[in-house]
C-alpha positions in Angstrom: 11.0 7.2 14.4 7.4 6.5 13.4 6.4 4.8 10.2 5.3 8.1 8.6 8.8 9.5 9.0 10.8 6.6 7.6 12.8 7.5 4.5 11.3 6.3 1.3 11.8 7.0 -2.4 9.0 7.7 -4.9 8.8 5.6 -8.0 10.7 8.4 -9.7 13.5 8.0 -7.2 12.9 11.2 -5.2 13.5 11.1 -1.4 10.4 11.4 0.7 8.4 10.0 3.6 4.7 9.2 4.1 4.5 12.5 6.0 5.7 14.4 2.9 2.8 15.0 0.5 0.6 12.5 2.4 0.8 14.3 5.8 -2.5 14.3 7.7 -4.1 11.6 5.5 -5.4 8.2 6.3 -3.4 5.7 4.1 -4.0 2.2 2.7 -0.5 0.8 2.1 -0.4 -2.0 -0.4 2.5 -4.1 -1.8 1.6 -4.3 -5.5 2.7 -6.4 -8.6 1.9 -6.1 -12.3 1.9 -9.8 -13.2 -0.1 -11.4 -10.4 -3.5 -13.1 -10.4 -4.5 -10.4 -7.9 -3.3 -7.5 -10.1 -7.0 -6.6 -11.1 -7.2 -5.3 -7.5 -5.7 -2.2 -8.9 -9.2 -1.3 -10.2 -10.7 -1.5 -6.7 -7.8 0.4 -5.2 -8.3 3.2 -7.7 -12.0 3.3 -7.0 -11.2 3.7 -3.3 -8.8 6.5 -4.2 -11.5 8.2 -6.3 -14.2 7.8 -3.7 -12.2 9.0 -0.6 -9.2 10.9 -2.1 -10.8 14.3 -1.4 -11.7 13.3 2.1 -8.2 12.9 3.5 -7.4 9.4 2.2 -4.9 7.9 -0.2 -4.0 4.5 -1.4 -0.2 4.1 -1.5 1.4 1.4 -3.7 4.7 -0.3 -3.0 5.8 -2.5 -5.9 7.4 -5.7 -4.8 9.1 -8.5 -6.8 9.4 -11.0 -3.9 6.5 -13.2 -4.8 7.2 -15.4 -7.8 8.9 -12.5 -9.6 5.6 -10.9 -10.4 6.9 -7.3 -10.4 10.0 -7.5 -12.7 9.6 -4.1 -14.3 11.6 -1.0 -14.1 10.1 2.1 -12.3 9.1 3.5 -15.7 7.5 0.2 -16.8 5.6 -0.1 -13.6 4.3 3.5 -13.9 3.3 3.0 -17.5 1.5 -0.2 -16.8 -0.4 1.2 -13.8 -1.5 4.4 -15.5 -2.4 2.9 -18.9 -3.9 -0.4 -17.7 -5.7 0.7 -14.5 -5.7 4.5 -14.6 -3.8 4.6 -11.2 -3.7 8.1 -9.8 -2.5 7.2 -6.3 1.2 7.5 -5.4 3.6 4.6 -6.1 6.9 4.3 -4.4 10.1 2.6 -5.3 10.2 -1.2 -5.5 11.0 -2.7 -2.1 11.2 -5.9 -0.1 8.4 -6.7 2.4 9.8 -9.9 3.9 13.2 -11.5 4.7 16.6 -10.0 5.5 16.2 -7.1 3.0 12.8 -6.2 4.4 12.3 -2.4 4.3 12.0 -0.8 7.8 8.4 0.3 6.9 7.4 -3.3 6.5 9.4 -4.5 9.5 7.0 -2.4 11.5 3.9 -3.2 9.5 4.3 -7.0 9.8 4.1 -6.7 13.6 0.5 -5.7 13.1 -2.3 -8.3 13.6 -4.8 -9.3 10.9 -8.5 -10.1 11.6 -7.5 -13.5 12.9 -5.0 -12.1 15.4 -2.0 -13.1 13.3 1.1 -11.0 12.6 4.2 -11.9 10.6 5.3 -11.9 7.1 3.3 -10.5 4.2 1.6 -13.5 2.6 1.6 -12.4 -1.1 1.1 -9.4 -3.3 -1.8 -7.0 -2.4 -1.6 -7.2 1.3 -3.2 -4.0 2.7 -2.4 -2.0 5.9 -4.6 0.9 7.0 -2.7 3.7 8.6 -4.0 6.7 10.6 -2.9 10.2 10.0 -0.8 9.9 13.2 0.9 6.7 11.9 -1.0 4.0 13.9 -1.7 0.8 12.1 -5.5 0.5 12.2 -6.1 -2.6 10.2 -4.4 -5.4 8.2 -6.1 -7.1 5.3 -4.6 -10.1 3.7 -4.1 -10.4 -0.1 -7.3 -12.1 -1.1 -9.4 -9.4 0.7 -10.8 -7.3 -2.1 -10.1 -3.5 -1.7 -13.8 -2.8 -1.9 -14.7 -5.5 0.6 -17.2 -4.2 3.2 -14.6 -4.6 6.0 -12.0 -2.5 4.2 -14.5 0.2 3.2 -15.9 0.5 6.7 -12.4 0.7 8.2 -11.4 3.4 5.7 -14.6 5.4 6.4 -14.1 5.1 10.2 -10.5 6.3 9.9 -11.0 9.3 7.7 -9.7 12.6 9.3 -12.5 14.7 10.6 
């Protein structure tokens, strides 16, 4: 089973996959948190969504509370925070674990991907980004401190947009 077919739940608790409403799109998967020093990256992620959303692209947020308890909220609190504070319009999924024994199968696959330094392994912190092709191939991995609007991210997104 490819990563686009793995069972997921939306933030509202509905069963889905990445190939549900996001079929055929290039995706930027991001583990997000509301109370992190990197939380302002939501603004850059939303700008990417606005810039490329009508070109077959979507940011996809996965709330995660594994890093210093920086995403303690309920699904409703997370949705409210994201929409009112950052105007987030991209889809958010149910809170999940990205590392350790409880790691979601999606992240078990993603963490096998290499970053720009040729390193795979655990997600380092909140806001690690994975670029996924419409067919489910991992095209890029960007560590947490890489700004969503960094030239390397933008060029990778543009190169991966469906034709």
